Structures are given as C-alpha cells and as structure tokens.
C-alpha positions, 0 to 999 in steps of 0.5 A: 420562593415567591408566595402563591395566591389561592382563590377558593370559590363555589362553582355551584354559585357560578363564581368561577368567572369572578374568581378568574377575573380577580386572578387576572387582575392579581397576575397583571399587578403582581407579575414579579411578586407571586409564584402564581394564582390558583383557582380552587373550586370549593366543596363548600357551598357559598365559599369565596376566600382569597389567601396567600400561602394558606393565610386567609386575606378575605372571606366572603362569608365573614365580610358579607360581600366580595372584595373590590379589586382595589381592596384586594390588590391592597391586601395582597400587596401588604403580604407579598410586597409592602413597598410596592406602589399600586398607582391609582389603586393606592389607598391614602396612607396614614402618616 
C-alpha cells in the first residue's frame, strides 16, 4: 500500500490555506507515489506537522519555522521514493 502524507495544522491560526497549498504541491509531485494527502485540523494551538504514515518529517514548533516547498518535497521524496528526481527542486547531493 502506498504511504499517506498527513498535514496537521492549527485552524485557529488560519493555517488551512497554507496546508492546502502544500498538499496540492505534494499531490502534484507525488501522484504515483502516495495514496493521498490528508489535511487534519489540530486541537493543539500552533501545531503544524507533516508526517508520512505517522512518522513526523517536519514539526513547525521544533524547527521554529514552516518548511519551504522545495525542502518539503525533498523530505517526502526521501521517505516515499528515494530514487525519484525532483528536477529543479532537487538539492545537490553529496558524493
């Protein structure tokens, strides 16, 4: 079964549009690699986490910021399809 990405966001902070934008970007990039992207309104104020199958990839409180789209795609790619090229979003890999 393909993995599911979950974006948990604080609705009181008005972060639904940010979460929806990130979901759109992930669905566009990983159409064949993920089962879907779930948007989950959190009961915890200030929460914005992104996980794959319950493994947290990014936590806004821990990082002190939101992820950049390029960074988020790289994190998700590394979990769902490490061999996938991200084209212009690709970071330079260390040899």
